[in-house]
C-alpha positions as CSV (number, residue, x, y, z in Angstrom):
1,M,65.2,-82.4,-94.5
2,T,65.7,-78.8,-96.0
3,K,65.5,-77.9,-99.6
4,H,68.9,-77.2,-99.7
5,K,70.1,-80.6,-98.1
6,T,67.5,-82.3,-100.4
7,L,69.0,-81.0,-103.6
8,F,72.5,-81.9,-102.2
9,F,71.5,-85.8,-101.2
10,F,69.8,-86.3,-104.8
11,G,72.5,-84.4,-106.6
12,F,74.8,-87.0,-104.7
13,V,72.9,-89.7,-105.7
14,F,72.8,-88.8,-109.0
15,V,76.8,-88.4,-109.2
16,I,77.2,-91.9,-108.0
17,A,74.3,-93.2,-110.2
18,L,76.3,-91.8,-113.2
19,V,79.7,-92.9,-112.4
20,I,78.6,-96.2,-111.8
21,I,77.0,-96.2,-115.1
22,I,80.0,-94.7,-117.2
23,F,81.8,-97.6,-115.5
24,S,79.3,-100.3,-116.1
25,F,79.2,-98.9,-120.2
26,L,83.5,-99.1,-120.5
27,S,83.7,-102.5,-118.2
28,P,80.0,-104.1,-118.4
29,L,81.0,-107.4,-116.7
30,V,83.2,-105.7,-113.2
31,F,79.6,-105.4,-111.1
32,L,78.3,-108.7,-112.0
33,P,79.0,-111.7,-110.0
34,H,81.9,-114.2,-112.1
35,Q,82.9,-117.3,-112.2
36,R,86.4,-118.5,-112.2
37,I,87.7,-120.2,-115.2
38,T,90.3,-122.5,-115.9
39,I,92.9,-122.5,-118.9
40,I,95.5,-123.7,-120.4
41,L,98.9,-123.1,-121.8
42,P,98.7,-121.8,-125.2
43,F,101.1,-124.3,-126.9
44,S,101.5,-128.4,-126.6
45,A,103.2,-130.3,-123.6
46,A,105.3,-131.5,-126.4
47,D,106.9,-128.1,-127.4
48,D,107.8,-127.8,-123.6
49,A,111.2,-128.8,-123.6
50,K,112.2,-126.2,-126.2
51,T,110.5,-123.3,-124.5
52,S,111.9,-120.2,-122.8
53,L,109.7,-117.6,-121.2
54,I,110.3,-114.3,-120.2
55,P,108.3,-113.4,-116.9
56,M,105.1,-110.7,-116.0
57,G,106.4,-107.7,-114.3
58,E,110.4,-107.8,-115.7
59,L,111.6,-104.1,-115.8
60,I,114.4,-104.5,-118.2
61,E,112.9,-104.4,-121.2
62,H,109.5,-103.1,-120.0
63,N,109.4,-100.2,-117.9
64,A,108.3,-96.5,-117.3
65,Q,110.7,-95.2,-119.8
66,N,109.1,-97.3,-122.9
67,G,105.4,-96.7,-121.3
68,N,105.5,-99.7,-119.0
69,P,105.4,-98.1,-115.1
70,D,104.2,-101.7,-113.6
71,G,106.6,-103.6,-116.0
72,H,105.8,-106.7,-118.6
73,A,102.3,-106.9,-118.6
74,G,102.2,-110.4,-119.9
75,I,104.7,-113.5,-120.3
76,D,106.5,-114.2,-123.4
77,F,107.4,-117.9,-124.4
78,G,109.9,-118.0,-127.0
79,W,111.0,-121.1,-129.5
80,G,113.7,-121.6,-132.5
81,E,111.1,-122.9,-134.6
82,K,107.6,-122.9,-135.5
83,V,105.0,-124.0,-132.8
84,A,101.3,-124.3,-132.8
85,I,99.8,-121.9,-130.5
86,I,96.4,-122.7,-128.9
87,A,93.8,-121.4,-127.4
88,S,93.7,-121.1,-123.6
89,H,90.1,-121.4,-123.2
90,D,86.8,-121.4,-125.0
91,G,85.6,-118.0,-126.0
92,L,84.3,-115.4,-128.5
93,I,86.7,-114.0,-131.0
94,T,86.9,-110.1,-130.2
95,G,89.8,-109.0,-131.5
96,V,91.7,-109.8,-134.9
97,Q,94.6,-107.0,-135.6
98,N,98.0,-106.3,-137.5
99,S,101.0,-104.8,-135.9
100,S,104.8,-104.2,-136.8
101,E,105.7,-107.6,-134.4
102,G,102.8,-109.8,-136.0
103,Q,99.3,-110.1,-135.8
104,N,97.2,-110.0,-132.3
105,V,94.4,-112.1,-131.5
106,T,92.0,-111.6,-128.3
107,I,89.7,-114.2,-127.1
108,T,87.2,-113.0,-124.6
109,N,85.2,-115.6,-122.1
110,G,82.7,-113.7,-120.4
111,Y,84.7,-111.8,-117.1
112,Y,88.2,-113.1,-118.8
113,K,89.8,-112.7,-121.9
114,T,93.6,-113.5,-123.4
115,V,95.6,-111.8,-125.9
116,Y,98.3,-113.6,-128.2
117,K,100.3,-111.3,-129.8
118,E,103.3,-111.8,-132.5
119,L,101.3,-114.3,-134.7
120,F,102.0,-114.9,-138.0
121,D,99.9,-117.5,-140.6
122,L,96.6,-117.5,-138.3
123,A,94.4,-120.3,-138.8
124,P,91.7,-120.0,-141.2
125,E,88.9,-119.7,-138.6
126,I,90.5,-116.9,-136.9
127,K,88.0,-114.7,-137.8
128,L,86.2,-111.6,-135.6
129,F,83.0,-112.9,-133.9
130,A,83.9,-116.4,-134.5
131,H,83.5,-119.1,-131.3
132,I,86.9,-120.9,-130.4
133,K,87.0,-124.1,-128.2
134,Q,90.2,-124.7,-125.9
135,G,93.0,-126.3,-127.4
136,D,91.8,-125.1,-131.3
137,L,94.9,-123.7,-133.4
138,I,94.9,-119.9,-133.5
139,G,98.5,-119.7,-135.6
140,Y,102.0,-119.6,-135.2
141,P,104.7,-117.1,-133.9
142,K,106.6,-114.7,-136.3
143,I,109.4,-116.4,-137.1
144,Q,112.7,-114.1,-137.2
145,S,116.6,-114.0,-137.2
146,I,117.7,-112.7,-134.4
147,G,121.8,-112.9,-134.0
148,G,122.1,-115.1,-137.0
149,N,119.3,-117.6,-134.8
150,M,115.9,-118.3,-135.8
151,H,113.4,-117.3,-132.9
152,G,109.5,-117.2,-132.4
153,Q,108.1,-115.5,-129.5
154,L,104.5,-115.3,-128.3
155,H,103.6,-112.4,-126.0
156,W,100.7,-114.2,-123.8
157,E,98.4,-111.5,-121.7
158,F,95.4,-113.2,-119.3
159,S,93.2,-110.4,-118.1
160,S,89.7,-109.6,-116.5
161,S,87.6,-107.4,-119.2
162,S,87.2,-104.9,-116.4
163,M,89.4,-101.7,-117.1
164,L,89.5,-101.6,-113.1
165,L,91.4,-104.8,-112.8
166,D,92.9,-105.8,-116.3
167,R,95.9,-107.9,-116.1
168,L,96.2,-111.2,-113.9
169,C,98.8,-113.5,-112.9
170,P,97.3,-116.9,-114.8
171,L,99.0,-119.2,-112.3
172,G,95.6,-119.6,-110.1
173,Y,93.5,-120.2,-113.4
174,F,96.0,-123.0,-114.8
175,N,94.6,-126.7,-114.4
176,N,96.7,-128.6,-112.5
177,D,98.7,-130.0,-115.6
178,S,99.5,-126.4,-117.2
179,R,100.7,-125.0,-113.7
180,I,102.9,-128.0,-113.5
181,R,104.2,-127.2,-117.1
182,I,104.8,-123.6,-116.5
183,E,106.7,-124.1,-113.1
184,K,109.0,-126.9,-115.0
185,I,109.6,-124.3,-117.9
186,W,110.8,-121.5,-115.5
187,Q,112.6,-123.9,-113.4
188,A,114.8,-124.7,-116.4
189,V,115.6,-121.2,-117.4
190,P,119.5,-120.9,-116.0
191,A,119.7,-119.1,-112.8
192,N,122.0,-116.4,-114.5
193,D,119.3,-115.3,-117.2
194,R,119.3,-112.0,-117.1
195,F,115.6,-111.8,-116.5
196,K,115.3,-114.5,-113.7
197,Q,118.1,-113.1,-111.7
198,E,116.4,-109.8,-111.1
199,F,113.1,-110.9,-111.4
200,P,112.9,-114.8,-109.7
201,E,109.2,-115.6,-110.0
202,I,106.7,-115.8,-112.9
203,C,104.5,-113.3,-111.8
204,N,106.5,-110.4,-110.4
205,G,106.2,-106.7,-108.7
206,K,102.6,-105.7,-109.2
207,F,101.7,-109.0,-110.9
208,Q,102.7,-111.3,-108.0
209,G,99.5,-112.8,-106.6
210,K,97.1,-110.5,-108.7
211,E,94.6,-113.4,-109.4
212,D,91.3,-111.6,-109.1
């Protein structure tokens, strides 16, 4: 091997190694073997009958014009009253932030994480780097008046912790009970609902079937 070829070879190896190191730093778990986790819906079954749902991938309110070219990157659950929001899985609280729409909580479990947005009145135990168990209380949706009616909403995201994969469709991760529950909730949404008419699945577009 000539000197120039040797330098080119080692230069190429160096660049590849540097790229892997950078991605490993940004997304430390993406290259590691991981086991799928089992999650539950972030609210009690007692609240299912009064739950509304806006699906992933809808482009009516979430589109390129407002910075969401792939559509709605989570699922919105809504209620006309105060509903307890619970942890979908065990994990470490890696984010507690205030926003104009409420408080946001991020829970990480190895390769996976869930984000709970538009909350109010968090449980006292919800603190950065605290451990949480599946089913533990996180808080309550922020209740506000819309058109004279009281409404609370949870924007809920399930994703990998990798910047390369990001948002995932949660359907294949739900335990059997939660999978049945969310499908029944979606079935109960009227067929003429403005989201359901155009986006008939719980996970639409880029997010349909995106489970790993």
